[in-house]
C-alpha positions as CSV (number, residue, x, y, z in Angstrom):
1,M,-74.9,63.4,-42.1
2,M,-72.7,62.8,-45.1
3,S,-73.9,60.0,-47.4
4,Q,-71.5,57.4,-48.4
5,Q,-71.6,55.4,-51.7
6,T,-71.4,51.7,-51.3
7,Y,-68.0,50.5,-52.5
8,D,-68.1,47.7,-55.1
9,P,-64.6,46.5,-55.9
10,S,-65.7,45.0,-59.2
11,Q,-67.0,48.3,-60.8
12,P,-64.6,50.6,-62.6
13,D,-64.6,54.4,-62.1
14,G,-64.2,54.8,-65.9
15,Y,-63.5,52.9,-69.0
16,N,-61.0,52.4,-71.9
17,D,-60.5,49.9,-74.6
18,T,-59.4,47.2,-72.1
19,I,-63.0,46.2,-71.7
20,K,-63.5,45.9,-75.5
21,K,-60.4,44.1,-76.6
22,P,-59.6,40.9,-74.6
23,I,-57.0,38.5,-76.0
24,S,-60.0,36.1,-76.5
25,E,-63.5,35.9,-75.2
26,D,-62.5,33.4,-72.5
27,G,-58.9,34.7,-71.8
28,I,-57.2,31.6,-73.3
29,A,-54.1,32.5,-75.2
30,E,-52.2,30.7,-77.9
31,A,-48.9,29.5,-76.8
32,G,-45.9,30.9,-78.7
33,K,-47.9,34.0,-79.9
34,R,-46.7,37.4,-78.9
35,Y,-49.5,39.6,-77.5
36,I,-49.5,43.3,-77.0
37,I,-50.8,45.2,-74.0
38,P,-51.4,48.7,-75.3
39,A,-50.2,51.7,-73.3
40,R,-52.5,52.6,-70.4
41,Q,-54.5,49.4,-70.8
42,G,-54.7,45.9,-69.3
43,R,-55.2,42.3,-70.4
44,A,-56.2,39.1,-68.7
45,V,-55.0,35.6,-69.6
46,R,-55.8,32.2,-68.2
47,L,-52.8,30.0,-67.3
48,K,-52.6,26.3,-66.4
49,Q,-50.6,24.9,-63.5
50,E,-46.9,24.8,-64.3
51,Q,-47.3,27.1,-67.4
52,I,-44.8,29.9,-68.0
53,I,-45.5,33.4,-69.1
54,A,-42.8,35.8,-70.4
55,I,-43.5,39.6,-70.1
56,Y,-41.5,41.9,-72.3
57,N,-40.6,45.6,-71.9
58,P,-40.1,46.7,-75.5
59,K,-39.2,50.4,-74.8
60,G,-37.5,49.7,-71.4
61,N,-39.3,52.4,-69.3
62,Q,-42.7,50.8,-68.8
63,V,-43.9,49.4,-65.5
64,C,-46.2,46.3,-65.5
65,D,-48.8,46.0,-62.7
66,F,-49.1,42.2,-62.4
67,F,-52.0,40.5,-60.6
68,A,-53.1,36.9,-60.4
69,I,-56.2,35.2,-59.0
70,I,-57.0,31.5,-58.6
71,D,-59.2,30.5,-61.5
72,G,-62.6,29.4,-60.1
73,S,-61.7,30.6,-56.6
74,E,-61.4,34.4,-57.0
75,S,-61.2,35.0,-53.2
76,E,-57.7,33.6,-53.3
77,F,-55.2,35.9,-55.1
78,L,-51.5,36.8,-55.3
79,S,-50.7,38.8,-52.2
80,M,-47.7,41.1,-51.8
81,E,-48.3,41.3,-48.0
82,H,-48.0,37.6,-47.6
83,S,-45.2,37.4,-50.1
84,R,-43.1,39.9,-48.1
85,T,-43.7,37.7,-45.0
86,A,-42.7,34.6,-46.9
87,L,-39.6,36.2,-48.4
88,G,-38.5,38.1,-45.3
89,R,-37.6,41.2,-47.4
90,V,-39.1,43.9,-49.5
91,Y,-37.2,43.2,-52.7
92,V,-37.5,40.2,-55.0
93,K,-35.0,38.2,-57.1
94,E,-34.7,35.4,-59.6
95,G,-35.8,32.1,-58.0
96,D,-38.3,33.7,-55.5
97,I,-41.8,32.3,-55.1
98,L,-44.6,34.7,-54.5
99,V,-47.6,33.4,-52.5
100,T,-51.4,34.0,-52.2
101,N,-53.4,35.5,-49.3
102,L,-53.8,31.9,-48.1
103,R,-50.0,31.6,-48.2
104,H,-50.0,29.1,-51.0
105,P,-47.2,29.3,-53.6
106,L,-48.5,30.8,-56.9
107,I,-45.8,32.6,-58.9
108,E,-42.1,31.7,-59.3
109,I,-39.6,34.1,-60.9
110,I,-37.7,31.6,-63.0
111,E,-35.8,34.1,-65.1
112,D,-35.2,37.9,-64.9
113,R,-33.4,39.4,-67.8
114,S,-33.4,42.9,-66.4
115,P,-31.5,44.6,-63.5
116,G,-34.0,43.0,-61.2
117,V,-35.5,46.1,-59.7
118,H,-39.2,45.5,-59.0
119,D,-41.6,46.6,-56.3
120,I,-43.8,44.6,-53.9
121,L,-44.8,47.5,-51.7
122,M,-47.0,49.9,-53.6
123,A,-50.8,49.7,-54.2
124,C,-51.9,50.1,-57.7
125,C,-53.0,53.5,-59.0
126,D,-56.7,54.2,-58.9
127,H,-59.1,57.1,-59.5
128,A,-58.6,58.5,-56.0
129,R,-54.8,58.4,-56.4
130,Y,-54.9,60.5,-59.5
131,Q,-57.3,63.0,-57.9
132,Q,-54.8,63.4,-55.0
133,L,-52.1,64.0,-57.6
134,G,-54.1,66.8,-59.1
135,A,-56.0,65.2,-62.0
136,T,-59.3,67.0,-62.6
137,E,-60.8,64.5,-65.0
138,Y,-60.9,60.7,-65.2
139,H,-57.4,59.2,-65.6
140,D,-56.7,55.6,-66.8
141,N,-55.5,53.6,-63.8
142,C,-54.4,50.0,-63.0
143,A,-57.3,49.3,-60.6
144,D,-59.8,49.9,-63.4
145,N,-57.6,48.0,-65.9
146,L,-57.7,45.0,-63.5
147,R,-61.5,45.3,-63.3
148,M,-62.0,45.7,-67.0
149,S,-59.6,43.0,-68.0
150,L,-61.6,40.5,-66.0
151,M,-64.9,41.9,-67.1
152,A,-63.8,41.5,-70.7
153,I,-63.4,37.7,-70.2
154,N,-66.6,37.4,-68.1
155,A,-64.8,37.2,-64.8
156,Q,-65.0,39.5,-61.8
157,V,-62.7,40.8,-59.1
158,K,-63.7,40.5,-55.5
159,H,-60.8,42.5,-54.1
160,I,-58.2,45.0,-55.4
161,P,-54.9,43.5,-54.2
162,S,-51.6,45.2,-54.3
163,P,-49.8,44.1,-57.5
164,F,-46.4,42.8,-58.3
165,N,-45.0,46.0,-59.8
166,I,-42.6,44.6,-62.4
167,W,-39.8,47.2,-63.3
168,M,-41.2,49.7,-60.8
169,N,-38.3,51.4,-58.9
170,I,-39.2,52.4,-55.4
171,P,-36.0,52.8,-53.3
172,V,-36.4,52.5,-49.5
173,T,-34.1,54.6,-47.3
174,K,-32.7,52.3,-44.7
175,E,-32.4,54.8,-41.9
176,S,-35.7,56.6,-42.2
177,G,-37.8,54.1,-44.1
178,E,-38.8,56.8,-46.6
179,I,-39.5,55.8,-50.2
180,S,-39.0,57.6,-53.5
181,W,-40.7,57.3,-56.9
182,D,-37.8,56.8,-59.3
183,P,-37.7,55.9,-63.0
184,P,-37.2,52.3,-64.0
185,V,-33.6,51.1,-64.5
186,S,-34.7,48.5,-67.1
187,S,-33.8,48.7,-70.7
188,A,-35.5,48.1,-74.0
189,G,-36.0,44.4,-74.6
190,D,-35.8,43.3,-71.0
191,Y,-38.1,40.5,-69.9
192,I,-39.1,38.4,-67.0
193,R,-40.4,34.8,-67.0
194,L,-42.9,33.6,-64.4
195,K,-44.2,30.1,-63.7
196,V,-47.6,29.5,-62.1
197,Y,-48.2,26.8,-59.5
198,E,-52.0,26.7,-59.9
199,D,-54.6,27.3,-62.6
200,C,-55.0,31.1,-62.4
201,I,-56.0,34.2,-64.3
202,V,-53.1,36.6,-64.7
203,I,-53.9,40.3,-65.3
204,M,-51.2,42.7,-66.6
205,A,-51.6,46.4,-66.9
206,A,-49.3,48.8,-68.8
207,C,-49.2,51.3,-66.0
208,P,-50.7,54.7,-67.1
209,Q,-48.8,56.7,-64.5
210,D,-47.7,60.0,-66.1
211,M,-47.9,62.3,-63.0
212,T,-44.9,60.8,-61.2
213,S,-41.6,59.5,-62.7
214,V,-42.3,55.8,-62.2
215,N,-42.5,55.2,-66.0
216,G,-39.5,57.5,-66.7
217,V,-38.9,61.2,-67.0
218,G,-39.9,63.0,-70.2
219,V,-41.5,59.9,-71.7
220,Q,-45.1,58.7,-72.0
221,P,-46.5,55.3,-70.8
222,C,-46.1,52.7,-73.6
223,E,-47.0,49.2,-74.5
224,L,-45.9,45.9,-73.0
225,E,-45.9,42.4,-74.6
226,F,-46.3,38.9,-73.3
227,E,-46.1,35.3,-74.5
228,L,-47.1,32.0,-73.1
229,E,-44.9,28.9,-73.3
230,A,-46.5,25.6,-74.2
231,L,-46.9,23.0,-71.4
């Protein structure tokens, strides 16, 4: 009989500097300060109810895998499955409110200074995904960036949810339902502003995908930036 390793959603399959370089020991950020999320890495930040975070795409081609969990109640998290049900569609737009797995409002898209093409369908990349794509060694991935971002501020993930894939371009063919992995249509300097409805930990990963075209053709994954607005 084939033995199976017990799955622990909190444990990374590999490591990068995400685990060594949090924005602060407790994940609390300084309002008005611009923070960098290095290419292929993630960062976690604690937000208070009604606080706004702006996420910037300096080069224009970079996807941001965005997660959020309720601070102090990590079993409740931002859920794309429940958000699709709440919205009644598979695309988002300015003014939309994304909800948790308990169907509570959590994230509002209050401003989108980009063409507005984002994804709420795709699971985040992980070690198994890169193996399927042909990677023979460990590859940075957003599941591990989520785990390490939380570990870096002494928090822990209990589930790997599907992220809000900001600037990811996944067209859906109406007739067949087929999807394609297209480059972002965003431009350098585009940004999105999100307001949170509850105290939460937001995790952002500069997607390290370089084996499909989701971060552009002929370019490498690059950094993202974010800034919190004062309450």
